[in-house]
N, C-alpha and C positions, 0 to 999 in steps of 0.2 A: 504494500500500500504506500502511496506517495506521502511524503511528509506534509503536514498541514502548513498553511500560510499563517505566519505568526508575526505579531508586532508587540513591542513592549510599550507600556504606557503607565499612567497614574490614574488611580480611582478618583473620579471627580465627586461623585456622591453615590449613596446607597439608599435604595428604597425597597419596600417589601417585594421580594422576588426579582429585583432588577438591580444591576450594577452598571453605572455609567462610567466609562473609561475614556480618557482623553489620550489619543495617540498622535504622534507627529509623523506625518507622511512626507517622505522626501521623493523627489524625482530621481530617475535613474542616474542622472549625472551629479547627484548630491555628494558623492565622494571624490569628484574630480577636483584637482588642485586649482584649476583655472576658473572655477565656478563663480568666484567673487567678481572677476573681471568680465566674465561672459554675460552674466545677467539672465541666463536661461534657466538656471536651477531654481526650483521652487520648493518651498517647504510650507506645509499648512497643517494646522491642528484639526483633528476630526474627533467627534465623540461617537463611540461605539456603545450601543445598548446591548448588554448581555443578560439574558434571562438566566437566573440561577436559583436553585431550590434553597441553598443555604447561604444567605447573604451575611450572616453573622461573622463569617471569617474575614470579611473585607471592611475596610474603613477608608474614609477620604484621605488621600495622600499615599496610600499603599502602592508600591511598585508591583505591577502584574504583567502577565503575558496573555494576550488575547489571540486566539487562533480560530481558524475556520478550515474545513476540509477543502482541498483543491477542487474537488468535484462541485462543491457549492459555489466556489468562485467562478468556475467555468459556467455553471448554470446562470449566475448573475450576468455574466458577459453575454451569454446567448439570449437571455430575456431582454436585456437592456439595449443591445446593439444589433445582434444578428437577427432577432425577431423583427425589429423595426425595419431593417434593411429588406427582409423578405416581404414584409407587408408593403413597403414602399414600391419595390420593384414589381410585385404581383399586381398591385392596384394600377400601376402605370401600364403594365403590359395588357391588362384587361381593358382599361378605358381607351387607350390609344390603339392597341392592336386589335382586340376583338370587337370593341364597340365602335371604333372609328372616330373617336373624339379627337379634336385638335390637341396639340401638345400642351398648350397652356391650360386647358380645361383638365386634361389628364394629370398634369403636374399638381394642380390644385386639389384634385380628387385624391391623388396619392398622398399629399401632405395631410389632407383631412383624415385619410385612413390611418396614417401614423399617429395622429392626434387621438383617434379613437382607440388605437392599440395601447397607447400610454395611459389613457383613462381606464381601460380595462385592467392594465397592470396595477394601477393605483387602487381600483376597486377590489382586486384580489390580493392586496398587499398582506393581509393577515394570513392567508393560506401560503403565500410565498415565504413569509417570515418564519413559518413553522418548518419550511423545507431548508432554509439557510440559517443554521444555528451556530452561534459563537461559543467557544469554550474559554474559560478563564482559569489561570493558575497564578498563585501568589509567588512572587520572586523571593528568594531567600537572601 
């Protein structure tokens, strides 16, 4: 089995059944020595919500490692990007190719179909959230 995707972070706050962890995400060139002069390297803080049965082991400020299965990461990429591309291209092919619409109308319909796709993802977010679960371990 492939190793999980892991990031270290700090516990921001703890609520019943949920731990909020702040991680610092760096771009791929974050370790490059020329990143200061380049200006392309970006670092941003993100908050990860981790559902946890026993939250008593965690307190604000604790150093933790948050992980997710690689397959869950791949699923997120497929749902977020590949699915939208398939919907866009499919709608464009149907409207312009099969229905004979002009390119402008087909493009607008394809963009509308992508909007509907993302609205459907938003509506199904609870079901998707149960599929993509984070793990948390306390650093020693």
